C-alpha positions in Angstrom: -95.3 -17.4 85.6 -96.2 -18.7 89.1 -98.0 -15.6 90.3 -100.1 -15.4 87.1 -100.9 -19.1 87.2 -101.9 -19.0 90.9 -104.0 -15.8 90.3 -105.7 -17.5 87.3 -106.6 -20.5 89.4 -108.1 -18.4 92.2 -110.1 -16.3 89.7 -111.4 -19.3 87.9 -112.6 -21.0 91.1 -114.3 -17.8 92.2 -115.9 -17.3 88.8 -117.3 -20.8 88.7 -118.6 -20.4 92.3 -120.2 -17.0 91.3 -121.8 -18.6 88.2 -123.3 -21.4 90.3 -124.6 -18.9 92.9 -126.2 -16.7 90.3 -127.7 -19.8 88.5 -129.2 -21.0 91.8 -130.7 -17.6 92.4 -132.0 -17.5 88.9 -130.9 -13.9 88.5 -129.2 -14.4 85.1 -131.1 -16.7 82.7 -128.3 -17.7 80.3 -125.1 -18.7 82.1 -124.1 -21.5 79.7 -121.2 -19.8 77.9 -117.7 -20.3 79.3 -116.2 -17.5 81.4 -113.4 -15.6 79.6 -110.3 -15.1 81.7 -107.7 -12.7 80.3 -104.0 -13.3 81.2 -100.9 -11.6 79.9 -98.5 -14.5 80.7 -98.2 -17.1 77.9 -96.5 -19.6 80.3 -99.4 -19.4 82.7 -101.9 -19.8 79.8 -100.1 -22.8 78.4 -99.8 -24.4 81.8 -103.5 -23.9 82.5 -104.5 -25.5 79.2 -102.2 -28.5 79.3 -100.3 -30.1 82.2 -96.6 -29.5 81.6 -93.8 -30.8 83.6 -90.8 -28.5 83.5 -88.4 -26.7 85.8 -90.4 -23.5 86.0 -93.6 -25.2 87.2 -92.3 -28.0 89.4 -92.5 -25.9 92.6 -96.2 -24.8 92.1 -98.4 -26.4 94.7 -100.9 -29.0 93.6 -103.8 -27.0 95.1 -103.4 -24.5 92.2 -103.9 -27.1 89.4 -107.7 -27.3 89.4 -107.7 -24.6 86.7 -106.6 -27.3 84.3 -109.8 -29.3 85.0 -111.9 -26.2 84.8 -110.5 -25.2 81.5 -110.7 -28.8 80.2 -114.4 -29.0 81.1 -115.1 -25.7 79.4 -116.0 -23.7 82.4 -113.4 -21.1 81.7 -111.5 -20.0 78.6 -108.1 -18.5 79.2 -107.1 -15.9 76.5 -103.9 -13.9 76.0 -104.2 -10.2 76.3 -101.6 -7.6 75.4 -100.2 -5.1 77.9 -101.8 -2.2 76.0 -105.3 -3.8 76.4 -104.7 -4.9 80.0 -106.2 -2.2 82.1 -104.7 -3.6 85.3 -101.1 -3.6 83.9 -100.2 0.0 84.9 -100.9 -0.9 88.5 -98.6 -3.9 88.5 -95.6 -2.5 86.6 -93.6 0.8 86.8 -94.8 2.9 83.9 -93.6 6.1 82.4 -95.7 9.2 83.0 -96.5 9.5 79.3 -98.0 6.0 79.3 -100.1 6.8 82.4 -101.3 10.0 80.9 -102.5 8.2 77.7 -104.0 5.4 79.7 -105.9 7.6 82.1 -106.3 10.7 79.8 -104.7 13.0 82.3 
């Protein structure tokens, strides 16, 4: 859970910065919708939406908790994605050759 939670926090901060940058440049006119962040870890999603105090999350540094505020204020929406739909998943886990062939149409 920790790696996904930390990654979600970093992505959320970068996405908010990029939105502000593009808004200041007036490149994209409608930037009022929340940014959708997809995550395949239900623990990281739950922790980003509500502060939870439990054994698995006690060691996570406080600098990674701003995602809670970002989600609470509506800047980012964190949504669960299945492994089949997650295009980055084959790069993070060992996969069988058959799965890779289907994924990349080899």
